[in-house]
C-alpha positions in Angstrom: -252.6 10.8 -36.4 -251.2 11.7 -39.9 -252.5 13.9 -42.6 -256.3 14.4 -42.7 -258.2 13.4 -45.8 -261.8 14.4 -46.5 -263.6 11.8 -48.7 -266.8 13.2 -50.3 -269.4 10.8 -51.8 -273.1 11.0 -52.8 -274.1 8.4 -50.2 -272.9 5.2 -48.5 -275.6 2.6 -49.6 -274.9 -0.6 -51.4 -272.9 0.0 -54.6 -269.4 -0.5 -56.1 -268.2 3.1 -55.6 -269.5 3.1 -52.1 -267.7 -0.1 -51.1 -264.5 1.1 -52.8 -264.5 4.2 -50.6 -265.3 2.1 -47.5 -262.3 -0.2 -48.1 -260.0 2.6 -49.2 -260.8 4.7 -46.1 -260.2 1.8 -43.7 -256.9 1.0 -45.4 -255.7 4.6 -45.4 -256.7 4.9 -41.7 -254.6 1.8 -41.0 -251.6 3.5 -42.7 -251.9 6.5 -40.3 -254.0 9.0 -42.2 -257.0 10.6 -40.5 -260.0 10.0 -42.7 -263.2 11.9 -42.4 -266.3 11.4 -44.7 -269.0 13.6 -46.1 -272.2 12.1 -47.7 -275.9 12.0 -47.3 -275.5 8.8 -45.2 -276.4 5.2 -45.8 -276.0 1.6 -44.8 -272.2 1.7 -44.4 -271.9 4.7 -42.1 -272.1 2.6 -38.9 -269.3 0.2 -40.2 -267.1 3.2 -40.9 -267.8 4.8 -37.6 -266.9 1.5 -35.9 -263.5 1.9 -37.5 -263.2 5.4 -35.8 -263.8 7.2 -39.1 -266.0 10.2 -38.6 -268.9 10.9 -40.9 -270.6 14.2 -41.6 -274.0 14.3 -43.2 -274.1 16.5 -46.3 -277.0 16.0 -48.9 -274.6 15.3 -51.7 -277.1 13.0 -53.5 -279.5 15.9 -54.2 -279.4 17.3 -57.8 -281.5 20.4 -57.4 -279.5 23.7 -57.5 -281.0 24.7 -54.2 -279.9 21.5 -52.5 -276.4 21.7 -54.1 -276.0 25.3 -52.9 -276.9 24.1 -49.4 -274.4 21.3 -49.7 -271.7 23.6 -50.8 -272.3 25.8 -47.8 -272.1 22.8 -45.4 -268.9 21.5 -47.1 -267.3 25.0 -46.9 -267.9 25.1 -43.2 -266.7 21.5 -42.7 -263.5 22.2 -44.6 -262.9 25.4 -42.7 -263.4 23.6 -39.4 -261.6 20.3 -40.0 -258.8 21.8 -42.2 -258.1 18.6 -44.2 -254.7 18.4 -46.0 -256.6 17.0 -49.1 -260.1 16.6 -50.4 -261.0 13.5 -52.4 -264.3 13.4 -54.2 -265.9 10.3 -55.7 -268.9 11.3 -57.8 -270.1 14.1 -60.1 -272.0 16.3 -57.5 -269.3 16.0 -54.8 -266.6 16.7 -57.4 -268.4 19.7 -58.8 -269.0 21.3 -55.4 -265.6 20.5 -54.0 -264.1 21.9 -57.3 -266.0 25.2 -56.8 -264.7 25.5 -53.2 -261.2 24.5 -54.2 -260.9 27.5 -56.6 -261.3 29.9 -53.7 -260.0 27.8 -50.7 -257.0 26.3 -52.6 -256.9 22.9 -50.8 -255.3 20.0 -52.6 -258.1 18.2 -54.6 -258.2 14.7 -56.1 -261.2 12.9 -57.7 -261.9 9.2 -58.6 -263.7 8.3 -61.8 -265.6 5.1 -60.9 -267.6 5.0 -64.2 -268.3 7.0 -67.3 -270.7 10.0 -67.1 -273.0 11.4 -69.7 -271.3 14.3 -71.3 -273.9 16.7 -72.6 -273.2 20.5 -72.3 -274.9 21.1 -69.0 -273.5 18.0 -67.3 -270.1 18.8 -68.6 -270.3 22.1 -66.8 -271.2 20.3 -63.6 -268.1 18.1 -63.7 -264.7 18.8 -62.1 -261.9 16.1 -62.2 -259.6 17.9 -59.7 -255.9 18.4 -59.8 -255.3 14.7 -60.1 -257.7 12.0 -61.2 -257.8 8.3 -60.3 -259.5 6.1 -62.9 -260.6 2.6 -61.9 -259.8 1.1 -65.3 -257.9 1.8 -68.5 -261.0 2.5 -70.5 -262.1 5.1 -68.0 -258.7 6.7 -68.4 -259.2 6.9 -72.1 -262.7 8.3 -71.6 -261.3 11.1 -69.3 -258.7 12.0 -71.9 -261.1 11.9 -74.9 -264.3 13.3 -73.4 -262.9 15.8 -70.9 -259.3 16.3 -72.2 -257.8 15.4 -68.9 -254.0 15.1 -69.5 -252.6 11.5 -69.2 -250.0 12.8 -66.8 -252.8 13.8 -64.4 -254.4 10.4 -64.3 -253.5 7.4 -62.0 -255.1 4.1 -63.0 -256.1 1.9 -60.0 -258.3 -1.2 -59.2 -261.2 -2.0 -57.0 -259.2 -3.4 -54.1 -260.8 -6.3 -52.3 -260.3 -7.3 -48.6 -259.5 -11.0 -49.2 -259.7 -11.8 -45.5 -263.3 -10.4 -45.3 -264.2 -12.0 -48.7 -262.8 -15.6 -48.5 -263.9 -19.1 -49.2 -263.9 -19.8 -45.4 -266.9 -17.6 -44.6 -269.5 -19.7 -42.8 -272.9 -19.8 -44.4 -275.2 -21.9 -42.2 -276.6 -19.0 -40.2 -277.4 -16.9 -43.2 -278.9 -19.9 -45.0 -281.3 -20.4 -42.1 -282.1 -16.7 -41.9 -283.1 -16.5 -45.6 -284.8 -19.9 -45.6 -282.5 -21.4 -48.2 -282.0 -25.1 -49.0 -278.4 -26.2 -49.1 -279.4 -29.2 -51.3 -280.5 -27.0 -54.2 -278.5 -24.6 -56.3 -278.4 -20.9 -55.3 -277.7 -18.1 -57.8 -276.9 -14.6 -56.3 -276.3 -11.0 -57.2 -275.4 -7.8 -55.3 -276.1 -4.4 -56.8 -277.5 -1.0 -56.1 -281.0 -1.5 -57.5 -281.3 1.8 -59.4 -282.6 1.6 -62.9 -279.1 2.3 -64.2 -277.6 -0.6 -62.3 -280.4 -3.2 -61.9 -280.5 -4.9 -65.3 -278.9 -8.1 -64.1 -281.3 -8.5 -61.2 -284.2 -7.7 -63.6 -283.1 -10.4 -66.0 -282.6 -12.9 -63.2 -286.2 -12.5 -62.1 -287.4 -12.8 -65.7 -285.6 -16.1 -66.3 -286.3 -17.6 -62.9 -289.4 -19.6 -64.0 -287.6 -21.2 -66.9 -284.5 -22.0 -64.8 -286.7 -23.4 -62.0 -288.1 -25.9 -64.5 -284.6 -27.1 -65.5 -283.3 -27.2 -61.9 -286.0 -28.1 -59.3 -285.5 -26.3 -56.1 -283.4 -23.6 -57.6 -283.1 -20.4 -55.5 -282.1 -16.8 -56.2 -280.8 -14.2 -53.8 -280.9 -10.6 -54.9 -279.1 -8.1 -52.5 -279.5 -4.4 -52.6 -281.9 -1.5 -52.6 -282.6 1.5 -54.9 -285.2 3.4 -56.9 -286.5 0.2 -58.6 -286.4 -2.0 -55.6 -290.2 -2.1 -55.1 -290.8 -2.7 -58.8 -288.4 -5.6 -58.7 -289.8 -7.0 -55.5 -293.3 -7.1 -57.1 -291.9 -8.8 -60.1 -290.1 -11.3 -57.9 -293.3 -12.1 -56.0 -295.1 -12.6 -59.3 -292.4 -15.0 -60.5 -292.5 -16.9 -57.1 -296.3 -17.2 -57.6 -295.7 -18.6 -61.1 -293.1 -21.1 -59.9 -295.3 -22.1 -56.9 -292.7 -21.5 -54.2 -290.4 -18.9 -52.7 -287.7 -19.2 -55.3 -286.4 -15.5 -55.3 -285.3 -13.9 -52.1 -284.8 -10.1 -52.0 -282.9 -9.0 -49.0 -282.9 -5.2 -49.4 -279.8 -3.2 -48.4 -277.3 -5.2 -46.3 -273.7 -4.6 -45.3 -272.8 -8.3 -44.5 -272.2 -8.9 -48.2 -269.5 -11.5 -47.6 -272.0 -13.7 -45.7 -274.6 -13.3 -48.4 -272.1 -14.1 -51.2 -271.0 -17.2 -49.3 -274.3 -19.0 -49.9 -274.1 -18.7 -53.7 -273.2 -21.6 -56.0 -273.1 -19.1 -59.0 -272.8 -15.3 -58.8 -274.0 -12.9 -61.5 -272.9 -9.3 -61.6 -270.1 -6.9 -62.5 -267.2 -4.8 -61.2 -266.5 -4.8 -57.5 -269.4 -7.2 -56.6 -268.0 -9.7 -59.1 -264.5 -9.4 -57.6 -265.8 -9.9 -54.1 -267.6 -13.1 -55.3 -264.4 -14.2 -57.0 -262.4 -13.7 -53.8 -264.8 -16.2 -52.2 -264.1 -18.7 -55.0 -267.5 -18.4 -56.6 -267.9 -19.0 -60.3 -269.0 -15.7 -61.8 -271.1 -14.7 -64.8 -270.2 -11.1 -65.8 -273.5 -9.4 -66.7 -274.7 -5.8 -66.2 -276.4 -2.7 -67.6 -273.4 -1.9 -69.8 -273.1 -5.3 -71.5 -272.4 -9.0 -71.1 -269.2 -11.0 -71.1 -270.5 -14.3 -69.7 -268.7 -16.9 -67.6 -265.5 -15.4 -66.2 -262.4 -17.5 -66.9 -258.9 -17.2 -68.2 -260.4 -17.0 -71.7 -262.5 -13.9 -70.9 -259.9 -12.2 -68.6 -258.5 -9.7 -71.1 -261.9 -8.6 -72.2 -263.0 -8.2 -68.6 -259.9 -6.2 -67.6 -260.6 -3.6 -70.3 -263.6 -2.2 -68.5 -262.9 -3.1 -64.9 -265.2 -6.1 -65.2 -268.1 -3.8 -66.1 -268.7 -5.1 -69.6 -268.6 -1.7 -71.3 -268.5 -2.0 -75.1 -269.6 -5.6 -74.9 -272.8 -7.1 -76.4 -276.0 -6.4 -74.4 -277.3 -8.7 -71.7 -279.9 -10.9 -73.3 -282.1 -13.5 -71.4 -281.4 -16.4 -73.7 -277.7 -16.0 -73.4 -277.9 -15.6 -69.7 -280.0 -18.8 -69.4 -277.4 -20.6 -71.6 -274.4 -19.7 -69.5 -276.1 -20.2 -66.1 -277.4 -23.5 -67.2 -274.0 -24.5 -68.4 -272.4 -23.6 -65.1 -275.1 -25.5 -63.0 -274.6 -28.6 -65.2 -270.8 -28.3 -64.8 -269.3 -30.6 -62.3 -268.5 -29.3 -58.8 -264.8 -29.9 -59.6 -264.9 -27.6 -62.6 -266.9 -24.9 -60.8 -264.3 -25.1 -57.9 -261.5 -24.7 -60.5 -263.1 -21.5 -61.9 -263.6 -20.3 -58.3 -259.9 -20.9 -57.4 -258.8 -19.1 -60.6 -260.9 -16.1 -59.6 -259.5 -15.8 -56.1 -255.9 -16.2 -57.3 -256.5 -13.3 -59.7 -257.9 -11.1 -56.9 -255.0 -11.9 -54.6 -252.5 -11.1 -57.4 -254.0 -8.0 -59.0 -257.0 -6.6 -57.0 -255.6 -6.1 -53.5 -256.6 -3.3 -51.1 -252.9 -2.5 -50.8 -252.6 -1.8 -54.5 -255.7 0.5 -54.4 -254.3 2.5 -51.5 -250.8 2.7 -53.0 -252.3 4.2 -56.2 -254.3 6.6 -54.1 -251.2 7.8 -52.3 -249.5 8.3 -55.6 -252.2 10.6 -56.8 -252.2 12.5 -53.4 -248.4 12.9 -53.7 -248.7 14.3 -57.2 -251.0 17.1 -55.9 -249.0 17.8 -52.7 -245.9 18.1 -54.9 -247.5 20.9 -56.9 -247.5 23.0 -53.7 -243.7 22.7 -53.1 
């Protein structure tokens, strides 16, 4: 086994950063690295352990200073015992705690910036970007330079790499259709997201527009995948919408790891970032919509705008119900041939620019930058 890398993350539940780390860890393991993980746990731990990637439970999703002090102590013991050749942190709390330890223990230390953080004085003090920083988009690189004065030479820009064998147009869907009680003769709209308040706007708006869309498209179905701190609130809203519609239009699955199977049932996918790329890899037409803004139907025309923010819609107009209804309606009225054309364009883009190989190559570049500092 090659060099040992410790990946530290808040948790391994449904979410873009979490899936990024899952796919990166598996690819680096295939390349001969020994990957070990530290987090509070979650849905993806069993999948990682099935790939012979060990996971250590550390409460890195706890924000109280008492819990962070405990996490720091557990991390210190883990690093002393496992002796990784590099520590790679993927969120604010893991980055801060690993940064504190690195100052005394002197291990090579890399972070990944998956999104933009609030930058008030206290939170700035709780942020450490490591000796080298990986940014998942150009606008995040700019944010790191402007808000935290991270030198450009210290930043490597990467992508959210997608496993295009796992996410492909050939995924069978009959079994999952039956499990969820879906009707193949009626259109299905789907989304996948961590359902925290900071991430769940798309799911919230889908529920809000469901009654109106169901009038336009009899039999319409919606599948919302994920869990989080507003899951119960959204589930109650979905039940109310289903009652108004008079049937089980909205299906909420909760947390799942078989995302490729769930995406396979969708005729149209709504969402952002990694979830959108996974849907594109399965040749699904995508509407880019999220908490940070709205781009709309993904196509060659909207590609440049989408690239700027890693398909997250930062600095774009806000997500509004009437615009969402307009674009979803347009897609559902579009011929199957045109929707298939959009889907094929999306997969071609993922194959060309958003591979797991590219993501791991970029990571190795950042690792080598830090290892070279020690020679």
